[in-house]
C-alpha positions, 0 to 999 in steps of 0.5 A: 254486755257484749260488744254484738249486743251494742250493735244490734242495738245500734246503740251509741259507741264513742271514741277511745280518746287515747292519743289517736292524732286524726280526732283532732282532725275530725274536730276539725272537719265538723269546725268548717262544716258547723261555721258553714252553717252559721257563715250562710245565715248571714253571709247573703245580708250584704248581698240582698241588694244586688241580688233583688237589683238582678233577679228585681226582686220586690221589697218585700219578697227580698228579706225571704232570701234570708227567712226561708234558710233560717224558717227551714233550718230550726223546723228540720232541726228536731228531724235531722237528730232523729234521723241521724240517731237512727240512720248513723251522723256520720252518713247523715253529716255527709248527705246534709255537706252534699246538699248544702254543695248543691243546693247553693251550686244551685242558688248561685245560678238563679235566674229568678226569685223563687229559683233563689227563695227555693234553694235558701229554703234546700240550704236550710234544710241540708243544715238541718240535718248537717248540725245535730249530727256535727254536734252528735259526731264531737260528742262522741270522738272526746270523751274525757272530760279535759278533752270534750270541753276544749272542743266543745269551746273551738267548736262554739268559738265557730258557732260564735263568730260566724254571724260576724264572719259572715257578714264581712266575708259576704261584704267582700264577696260583693264588692269585688266579684258577684251576689252569687258568689256568696252562695257558691263560696259553699260549694269548693269547701265542701269538696274539701270537705267531702274526702276528709270525711268520708276517712276520718269519721266514726259511724255512731247511732243513737241509745234506740233502734225504735222507727222513727216516729212520722206523726210526731215527726210532721207535727214537729216540723210544721208546728 
């Protein structure tokens, strides 16, 4: 198959390993973004009592601050992966970062329960688009078995420790700043990642250019 055939089919083109150090810089961009996704599942836990008091939330609705994020993240994860295959993982990665920052800022400025819950749900959707794109980009960056194993080890360590770090970080932010900073802190981190992501990541798509199966996607998302 020629290069033009590959481009027309939208097939995935792995990046040659070689000795290009940009691959490792790109890895840290991906790891930092994935760490945000994992952190935000737990960072608000310590802040919940303060947020509940500030927004006059009931005990039953307080837990939805956590659930809204987890539920939308899990529900839209398959859709995020499919959209990345069709439209491009780099595009989706950057769009997910931007959406994550915007929804985090809105959540930090929440003046009532509904505003906070909607922002957390939007965070979950953004994370569901960001996470599969990050994983796919990592796969195409490293093609040799040894370097891919090392890259996935670093990636896995970020995922594995993110929950614990989120709890600790949430406690520090709530104690010394405000519960709102458990959401706002995402914004400067994303701003630091956007530029390097646009310059350092290579676009890739899935091996097929077929159209999105809307009925199947809705079933998977809502089911």
